C-alpha positions as CSV (number, residue, x, y, z in Angstrom):
1,X,-35.6,34.4,14.4
2,X,-31.9,34.4,15.4
3,X,-32.3,30.8,16.6
4,X,-33.2,29.9,13.0
5,X,-30.2,31.8,11.6
6,X,-27.9,30.1,14.0
7,X,-29.1,26.6,13.0
8,X,-28.9,27.5,9.3
9,X,-25.3,28.7,9.8
10,X,-24.3,25.6,11.7
11,X,-25.9,23.4,9.0
12,X,-24.0,25.3,6.3
13,X,-20.7,24.8,8.2
14,X,-21.4,21.1,8.4
15,X,-22.6,20.6,4.8
16,X,-20.1,22.7,2.9
17,X,-17.0,20.5,3.7
18,X,-19.0,17.4,2.9
19,X,-20.0,18.8,-0.5
20,X,-16.4,19.8,-1.2
21,X,-15.1,16.3,-0.2
22,X,-17.7,14.6,-2.5
23,X,-16.8,16.9,-5.4
24,X,-13.1,16.0,-4.9
25,X,-13.9,12.3,-4.8
26,X,-16.0,12.6,-7.9
27,X,-13.2,14.3,-9.8
28,X,-10.6,11.8,-8.7
29,X,-11.2,9.0,-11.2
30,X,-11.2,11.5,-14.0
31,X,-7.7,12.7,-13.0
32,X,-6.1,9.3,-13.1
33,X,-4.8,8.5,-16.6
34,X,-5.5,5.0,-17.9
35,X,-2.6,2.7,-18.5
36,X,-3.1,0.4,-21.5
37,X,0.1,-1.7,-21.0
38,X,2.0,-2.7,-17.9
39,X,5.3,-0.9,-17.4
40,X,8.4,-2.7,-18.6
41,X,11.0,-4.0,-16.1
42,X,14.3,-2.2,-16.0
43,X,17.2,-3.8,-17.8
44,X,20.5,-4.1,-15.8
45,X,23.4,-2.3,-17.3
46,X,26.1,-4.6,-16.0
47,X,25.8,-8.3,-15.9
48,X,29.4,-9.2,-14.7
49,X,30.5,-10.7,-11.4
50,X,30.6,-8.4,-8.3
51,X,34.1,-7.4,-7.0
52,X,34.6,-10.1,-4.3
53,X,38.0,-8.9,-3.2
54,X,36.9,-5.3,-2.8
55,X,33.8,-6.4,-0.8
56,X,36.0,-8.5,1.5
57,X,38.4,-5.6,2.1
58,X,35.5,-3.3,2.9
59,X,34.1,-5.9,5.4
60,X,37.5,-6.2,7.1
61,X,37.8,-2.4,7.4
62,X,34.3,-2.0,8.9
63,X,34.9,-4.8,11.4
64,X,38.4,-3.4,12.3
65,X,36.8,0.0,12.9
66,X,34.1,-1.5,15.1
67,X,36.5,-3.6,17.1
68,X,38.9,-0.6,17.5
69,X,36.1,1.6,18.8
70,X,35.1,-1.1,21.2
71,X,38.6,-1.4,22.5
72,X,38.9,2.3,23.5
73,X,38.7,2.6,27.3
74,X,35.6,4.4,28.7
75,X,37.6,6.4,31.3
76,X,34.9,5.8,33.9
77,X,36.0,5.9,37.5
78,X,35.0,3.6,40.4
79,X,32.6,6.3,41.7
80,X,30.2,6.2,38.7
């Protein structure tokens, strides 16, 4: 008799998550709202030219910092 209860309990542990997963999958299409129209593309706020001089200055500063860091000696001795 206990063998039968053990099998039933094992079957319940197997079937219960499957039933729960199927219930969630069945409820999923109902939870998604229907969209009648496609969303509109965003409109840019500024349509002017980008600041070329400021971009060039930023590029020069970044390159200068990179080259400056590279020029710092590593202070490693001949025994490393």
